[in-house]
C-alpha positions as CSV (number, residue, x, y, z in Angstrom):
1,M,-3.4,-23.5,-18.6
2,K,-3.0,-20.1,-17.4
3,G,-6.4,-19.0,-18.3
4,K,-7.6,-21.8,-16.2
5,R,-5.3,-20.7,-13.3
6,I,-7.1,-17.4,-13.4
7,K,-10.5,-18.6,-13.2
8,C,-9.6,-20.8,-10.2
9,L,-9.0,-17.5,-8.5
10,G,-12.6,-16.4,-9.1
11,S,-13.0,-14.5,-5.9
12,A,-9.8,-12.5,-6.8
13,L,-9.9,-11.9,-10.5
14,C,-13.6,-12.4,-11.5
15,C,-15.1,-9.5,-9.7
16,A,-14.9,-7.1,-12.4
17,M,-18.1,-5.4,-13.7
18,T,-17.0,-3.3,-16.8
19,A,-14.5,-3.6,-19.4
20,L,-12.5,-0.9,-21.1
21,T,-11.1,-1.2,-24.5
22,L,-7.6,-0.2,-24.7
23,W,-4.5,-0.8,-27.1
24,G,-3.7,-4.4,-27.5
25,C,-0.3,-5.8,-26.0
26,G,2.5,-5.2,-28.4
27,T,0.4,-3.4,-31.0
28,S,2.4,-1.2,-33.2
29,A,1.2,2.6,-33.4
30,D,2.5,2.4,-36.9
31,N,4.9,0.4,-39.1
32,N,8.0,1.9,-37.4
33,K,7.1,2.0,-33.8
34,V,6.4,-0.7,-31.1
35,E,3.5,0.2,-29.0
36,I,3.9,-0.3,-25.3
37,E,0.7,0.0,-23.1
38,I,0.8,0.7,-19.3
39,V,-2.3,0.6,-17.1
40,Q,-1.7,1.9,-13.7
41,Y,-3.9,2.0,-10.7
42,K,-3.2,5.4,-9.2
43,P,-5.5,8.1,-10.7
44,E,-4.4,10.7,-8.4
45,A,-0.9,10.6,-10.3
46,A,-2.6,10.8,-13.6
47,A,-1.0,14.0,-14.5
48,Y,2.4,12.7,-13.6
49,F,1.9,9.8,-16.1
50,E,0.6,12.0,-18.7
51,M,4.0,14.0,-18.5
52,V,5.9,10.7,-18.5
53,E,4.0,9.6,-21.8
54,E,4.5,12.9,-23.5
55,E,8.3,13.2,-22.6
56,F,9.0,9.5,-23.5
57,N,7.3,9.7,-26.9
58,A,9.1,13.1,-27.6
59,T,12.6,11.4,-27.1
60,H,12.0,7.9,-28.7
61,D,11.4,7.2,-32.3
62,D,11.1,3.5,-32.2
63,I,8.6,3.1,-29.2
64,H,5.3,4.7,-28.8
65,L,4.0,4.7,-25.1
66,K,0.4,4.8,-24.0
67,I,-0.4,5.1,-20.2
68,S,-3.9,4.8,-18.9
69,S,-4.7,5.8,-15.2
70,P,-8.4,4.7,-14.8
71,N,-10.5,5.3,-11.6
72,D,-11.0,1.6,-11.2
73,A,-8.1,0.2,-12.7
74,M,-7.9,-3.2,-10.6
75,T,-11.7,-4.0,-12.0
76,I,-10.7,-3.1,-15.5
77,L,-7.6,-5.3,-15.3
78,R,-9.3,-8.3,-13.9
79,T,-11.8,-8.1,-16.8
80,R,-9.1,-7.9,-19.4
81,F,-7.2,-10.7,-17.9
82,I,-10.3,-13.0,-18.0
83,R,-10.7,-12.0,-21.7
84,E,-6.9,-12.6,-22.0
85,D,-6.6,-9.0,-23.3
86,Y,-3.4,-8.0,-21.6
87,P,-1.4,-4.7,-21.6
88,D,2.2,-4.9,-21.7
89,I,3.0,-3.5,-18.3
90,I,0.8,-2.9,-15.2
91,G,1.4,-0.4,-12.4
92,I,-0.1,-2.0,-9.1
93,G,0.6,-1.9,-5.4
94,G,2.5,-4.4,-3.4
95,D,-0.6,-6.1,-2.0
96,I,-2.6,-9.4,-2.4
97,N,-3.6,-8.5,-6.0
98,Y,0.2,-8.9,-6.7
99,S,0.1,-12.2,-4.9
100,Y,-2.8,-13.4,-7.0
101,F,-1.3,-12.4,-10.5
102,V,2.1,-14.0,-9.4
103,D,0.0,-17.3,-8.5
104,A,-2.0,-17.0,-11.8
105,E,1.3,-17.2,-13.9
106,I,0.4,-14.1,-15.9
107,L,3.3,-12.0,-14.8
108,A,6.7,-12.2,-16.7
109,D,9.8,-13.2,-14.8
110,I,12.2,-10.1,-15.2
111,S,15.2,-11.5,-13.4
112,D,17.1,-10.5,-16.4
113,Y,16.2,-6.8,-16.1
114,E,19.3,-4.7,-15.3
115,G,17.3,-2.0,-13.5
116,L,16.7,-4.4,-10.7
117,K,20.3,-3.9,-9.5
118,N,19.3,-0.3,-8.3
119,I,16.2,-1.4,-6.4
120,K,16.6,-1.4,-2.7
121,Q,16.7,-4.9,-1.3
122,A,14.1,-4.3,1.4
123,Y,11.5,-3.9,-1.3
124,L,12.4,-6.7,-3.5
125,D,12.2,-8.7,-0.1
126,I,8.7,-7.6,0.4
127,D,7.5,-8.8,-3.0
128,E,9.3,-12.0,-2.2
129,T,7.2,-12.4,1.0
130,L,3.8,-11.5,-0.8
131,K,4.2,-14.7,-2.7
132,F,1.8,-17.4,-1.4
133,V,4.5,-20.2,-1.7
134,P,8.2,-19.7,-2.8
135,K,8.2,-19.2,-6.6
136,E,11.5,-18.7,-8.5
137,G,11.7,-15.3,-10.4
138,V,11.3,-11.7,-9.9
139,F,7.9,-10.3,-11.2
140,A,7.9,-6.6,-10.3
141,V,10.1,-3.6,-10.3
142,P,9.1,-1.6,-7.0
143,Y,8.9,2.2,-7.8
144,V,7.7,4.1,-4.9
145,A,6.6,3.3,-1.2
146,N,4.5,5.3,1.3
147,A,4.7,5.3,5.1
148,A,1.8,5.3,7.5
149,G,1.9,6.5,11.1
150,I,0.8,9.9,12.7
151,L,0.9,13.2,10.9
152,Y,1.0,16.2,13.1
153,N,0.5,19.9,13.2
154,K,4.0,21.0,13.7
155,D,3.2,24.6,14.5
156,M,0.8,23.6,17.1
157,F,3.3,21.2,18.7
158,V,5.8,24.0,18.9
159,E,3.2,26.5,20.3
160,Y,2.1,24.2,23.2
161,G,5.6,22.6,23.8
162,W,4.3,19.0,23.0
163,E,7.0,16.1,22.8
164,I,6.9,13.5,20.1
165,P,5.9,10.1,21.9
166,E,8.3,7.1,21.5
167,N,6.1,4.5,23.1
168,W,2.6,3.8,23.9
169,E,2.5,5.2,27.4
170,E,4.0,8.7,26.1
171,L,1.3,8.6,23.3
172,M,-1.5,8.2,25.8
173,S,0.1,11.0,28.1
174,L,0.2,13.3,24.9
175,C,-3.3,12.6,24.1
176,E,-4.3,13.6,27.7
177,S,-2.2,16.8,27.5
178,I,-3.7,17.8,24.2
179,K,-7.1,17.4,25.6
180,E,-6.5,19.5,28.6
181,E,-5.6,22.3,26.2
182,G,-9.0,22.1,24.6
183,V,-7.7,20.7,21.3
184,L,-8.8,17.5,19.9
185,P,-6.0,14.9,19.7
186,F,-6.9,12.8,16.6
187,Y,-9.4,13.3,13.6
188,F,-10.8,10.1,12.1
189,G,-12.6,9.4,8.9
190,F,-14.2,6.1,9.7
191,K,-17.3,6.7,7.7
192,D,-15.0,5.4,4.8
193,T,-14.2,1.9,6.0
194,W,-10.8,1.7,4.5
195,T,-9.6,4.5,6.6
196,C,-10.1,2.1,9.6
197,L,-7.2,0.2,8.4
198,A,-4.7,3.1,8.7
199,P,-4.3,3.1,12.6
200,W,-4.9,-0.8,12.6
201,N,-1.7,-1.3,10.2
202,S,0.5,1.0,11.8
203,M,-0.3,-0.4,15.2
204,A,-0.1,-4.1,14.0
205,V,3.4,-3.7,12.6
206,D,4.6,-3.1,16.2
207,L,2.5,-5.6,17.9
208,A,2.1,-8.7,15.8
209,P,4.5,-10.8,13.7
210,A,5.3,-9.3,10.4
211,D,4.4,-12.7,8.8
212,A,1.1,-13.2,11.1
213,A,-1.0,-14.1,8.0
214,K,1.6,-16.8,6.8
215,Q,1.9,-18.3,10.2
216,V,-1.9,-18.6,10.4
217,N,-2.0,-20.3,7.0
218,R,0.6,-22.8,8.2
219,G,-1.6,-23.4,11.2
220,E,0.8,-22.2,13.7
221,T,-1.1,-19.5,15.2
222,T,-4.2,-17.6,15.2
223,F,-5.4,-13.9,14.9
224,T,-7.1,-14.2,18.1
225,K,-3.7,-14.4,19.8
226,E,-1.7,-12.2,17.5
227,Y,-4.3,-9.4,17.2
228,K,-5.5,-9.2,20.8
229,E,-3.2,-6.4,21.8
230,V,-3.6,-4.6,18.6
231,S,-7.4,-4.5,19.0
232,E,-7.3,-3.6,22.6
233,K,-5.0,-0.5,22.1
234,Y,-7.0,0.6,19.0
235,L,-10.1,0.8,21.4
236,K,-7.9,3.1,23.7
237,L,-7.0,5.4,20.8
238,T,-10.7,6.1,19.5
239,P,-11.8,8.2,22.4
240,Y,-9.3,10.9,21.6
241,G,-11.0,11.5,18.2
242,P,-14.3,13.3,17.3
243,D,-17.4,12.3,19.3
244,D,-18.8,10.5,16.3
245,P,-15.8,9.4,14.1
246,F,-18.3,7.5,11.8
247,A,-19.9,10.5,10.7
248,Y,-16.8,11.7,8.8
249,G,-15.2,10.4,5.8
250,Y,-11.6,10.6,4.5
251,N,-12.1,14.0,2.8
252,D,-13.8,15.4,5.9
253,A,-10.9,14.2,8.1
254,C,-8.3,15.6,5.8
255,T,-10.1,19.0,5.6
256,A,-10.5,19.1,9.4
257,F,-6.8,18.3,9.9
258,A,-5.9,20.9,7.4
259,R,-8.0,23.4,9.1
260,G,-6.2,22.8,12.5
261,E,-9.3,21.1,14.0
262,S,-7.0,18.4,15.4
263,A,-3.4,18.2,16.5
264,M,-2.8,14.9,14.8
265,Y,-4.1,12.4,12.0
266,P,-3.3,8.8,12.0
267,I,-3.0,8.1,8.3
268,G,-0.3,7.6,5.7
269,S,1.8,9.9,3.8
270,Y,-0.6,9.4,0.7
271,A,-2.9,11.8,2.5
272,I,-0.6,14.7,2.5
273,P,-1.5,15.9,-1.1
274,Q,-5.1,16.0,-0.2
275,I,-4.4,17.7,3.0
276,L,-2.3,20.5,1.2
277,S,-5.1,20.9,-1.3
278,V,-7.2,22.4,1.4
279,N,-4.5,24.3,3.3
280,P,-1.0,24.6,1.3
281,D,0.5,26.5,4.1
282,L,0.0,23.8,6.9
283,N,3.4,23.0,8.5
284,I,3.1,19.0,8.6
285,D,5.5,16.5,9.9
286,S,5.2,12.8,10.8
287,F,6.2,10.3,13.4
288,V,6.1,6.5,13.7
289,M,2.9,5.0,15.6
290,P,4.4,4.3,18.8
291,A,2.2,1.3,19.7
292,S,5.0,-0.6,21.4
293,D,5.7,-0.3,25.1
294,T,9.3,0.6,24.1
295,K,10.8,2.8,21.3
296,E,12.8,-0.4,20.4
297,G,9.7,-2.3,19.4
298,N,8.4,0.4,17.0
299,T,8.9,-0.1,13.3
300,L,7.6,2.1,10.3
301,N,4.7,0.9,8.5
302,S,5.8,1.2,4.9
303,G,4.9,-0.8,1.9
304,I,5.2,-0.7,-1.8
305,D,2.7,1.9,-3.0
306,L,3.5,1.4,-6.9
307,Q,5.4,-1.2,-8.9
308,F,5.7,-2.2,-12.4
309,C,5.0,-5.6,-13.6
310,V,5.7,-6.7,-17.3
311,M,2.9,-9.2,-18.5
312,D,4.0,-12.6,-19.6
313,G,2.3,-12.3,-22.9
314,C,4.2,-8.9,-23.7
315,K,5.7,-9.6,-27.3
316,N,8.2,-6.7,-26.9
317,K,10.0,-7.3,-23.7
318,E,13.2,-5.2,-24.7
319,A,11.0,-2.2,-25.4
320,A,9.1,-2.8,-22.1
321,Y,12.5,-2.7,-20.3
322,E,13.5,0.4,-22.1
323,V,10.2,2.0,-20.7
324,L,10.9,0.8,-17.3
325,D,14.5,2.5,-17.6
326,F,12.7,5.8,-18.4
327,L,10.4,5.6,-15.3
328,I,13.2,4.8,-12.9
329,E,15.5,7.4,-14.1
330,Q,16.3,9.6,-11.2
331,E,14.8,13.0,-12.7
332,N,11.6,11.4,-13.4
333,L,11.3,9.4,-10.1
334,Q,12.1,12.6,-8.3
335,K,9.1,14.3,-9.9
336,Y,6.8,11.6,-8.7
337,I,8.4,11.6,-5.2
338,D,7.6,15.7,-5.1
339,A,4.2,15.2,-6.3
340,Q,3.1,12.4,-4.4
341,I,5.2,12.8,-1.1
342,A,6.5,9.2,-1.8
343,I,9.6,7.2,-0.9
344,P,11.7,5.8,-3.7
345,C,12.3,2.2,-3.9
346,T,15.5,2.9,-6.1
347,E,19.0,3.7,-4.6
348,G,20.2,7.2,-5.3
349,D,20.4,10.8,-4.1
350,F,16.9,11.6,-3.8
351,E,15.4,14.4,-1.8
352,L,12.5,13.4,0.5
353,S,9.8,15.7,1.5
354,G,10.5,17.5,4.9
355,M,7.0,16.2,5.8
356,L,8.7,12.8,6.4
357,D,11.5,14.2,8.6
358,G,10.0,12.4,11.8
359,M,10.1,9.0,10.0
360,A,13.7,9.5,8.4
361,E,15.7,7.5,10.9
362,Y,13.4,4.5,10.2
363,I,13.6,5.1,6.4
364,E,17.3,5.4,6.3
365,S,18.0,2.5,8.7
366,G,15.6,0.3,6.9
367,N,13.4,-0.4,10.0
368,M,10.3,-0.7,8.0
369,T,7.4,-3.5,8.1
370,D,4.8,-4.1,5.2
371,Y,1.1,-3.3,5.9
372,Q,-0.6,-6.4,7.4
373,D,-3.6,-5.7,5.1
374,H,-1.6,-6.5,2.0
375,Y,-2.2,-10.1,2.9
376,Y,-5.9,-9.8,3.6
377,P,-8.2,-11.3,0.8
378,S,-10.6,-8.4,-0.4
379,E,-13.8,-10.7,-0.1
380,M,-13.0,-10.8,3.6
381,A,-13.7,-6.9,3.9
382,V,-11.3,-6.5,6.8
383,D,-11.9,-2.8,6.7
384,A,-15.6,-3.1,7.3
385,Q,-15.0,-5.7,10.0
386,I,-12.7,-3.3,11.8
387,Q,-15.3,-0.5,11.5
388,T,-18.1,-2.9,13.0
389,F,-15.7,-3.8,15.8
390,L,-15.0,0.0,16.5
391,L,-18.6,0.5,16.8
392,N,-19.3,-2.6,18.8
393,R,-16.1,-2.5,21.0
394,D,-16.1,-6.4,21.5
395,V,-12.6,-7.5,21.2
396,D,-13.3,-11.3,21.6
397,A,-16.2,-11.4,19.1
398,F,-14.1,-9.4,16.4
399,L,-11.3,-11.7,16.8
400,Q,-13.2,-14.8,16.7
401,K,-14.9,-13.7,13.5
402,F,-11.7,-12.8,11.8
403,D,-10.4,-16.2,12.6
404,T,-13.4,-17.9,11.1
405,D,-13.8,-15.7,8.2
406,W,-10.0,-16.3,7.4
407,Q,-10.5,-19.9,7.1
408,R,-13.4,-19.3,5.0
409,Y,-12.1,-16.8,2.5
410,N,-8.5,-18.0,2.5
411,R,-9.2,-21.7,2.0
412,D,-7.5,-21.9,-1.5
413,I,-4.5,-20.2,-0.3
414,I,-4.3,-22.3,2.8
415,R,-4.6,-25.4,0.7
416,L,-1.9,-24.2,-1.6
417,V,0.4,-23.6,1.2
418,Q,-0.4,-27.1,2.7
419,E,0.2,-28.9,-0.5
420,Y,3.6,-27.0,-1.0
421,E,4.7,-27.9,2.5
422,K,3.7,-31.6,2.0
423,E,5.9,-31.7,-1.1
424,H,8.7,-29.4,-0.2
425,G,8.7,-29.0,3.7
426,N,8.2,-25.6,5.6
């Protein structure tokens, strides 16, 4: 039955191209040890996970841990799922892939895992909202979150006396002041389509309902209505970047910002390690994208960057839980936070990077909203649609296509929602 469910999600799970043979679920490394295999999707954190694997195996006699961090983990995982070749644990983001996997019933319900008691409720709630329809159980351990907004050159702001903007009008005024000093306000890397989502997401959380996608699925609204202000303000942002933002990719933008070629960079905290690799001495801070007309209307764009899911077919759930315990130990989690400039999803006395100081009040108060694109089907290629929109600058045409394509690529989910509501009510 579960295999059939997976095939029904062909557009989500069957786009894999090449398989990778890894240790099988629950295989014993030798007669005395249980083998636990993790496949996680963040290759940039491979060095950290190599350390985790080494330290875990050095301190555990009865479990052998193997962690893989391939470059195309999601393609590899989808291929393996279709072949019913499951690892024990997967490390994925809190996005629509998680939603697909929950719906396909391939993740174990880990409600009995004691470590969940230490996970911040806000992140457990995010996972709950990612389910297409309500489903009993907990299927992931949120590990770390990231934050998206605006990174800025702190020394440059001090030199010119620029103030951090708290609403949209102040942001536009700041951009004009920066231009008057002969400095480029923003750098963009729109040649890589996914980077077009960064400003989009951080503005959309201020200007559109957090559950816009679910409201559209229920037939209660349209994206034409909910995304009009987001689209219009995005077009007002782009003239403050380079003359041809589509000529530069993500690495170009990170390098340019690192070298002081712009005062600000609208991107997530995940870009900081890349920026510092170019200029380790750059004094970076950050602030929430002030897309709202009032400070009170702003929220921090933050979502689950990495979480761990035990597979339903895992034969050694207790051993898998022991691995999860090791991962969320404060000392180990702090090492990840330091290396990746991340935000812990676990309660505890953690030290966050000073480069997130400008977002601290939102993090501490829990005034955070998940990425809108975590609800977008990958087949819809919203990043490419936004790139085309930024080139053509036609709001109405963009939103009309967005609504049309949503109905096309989301039809299975919409039908699922409608069937659920017919049976259970809204």
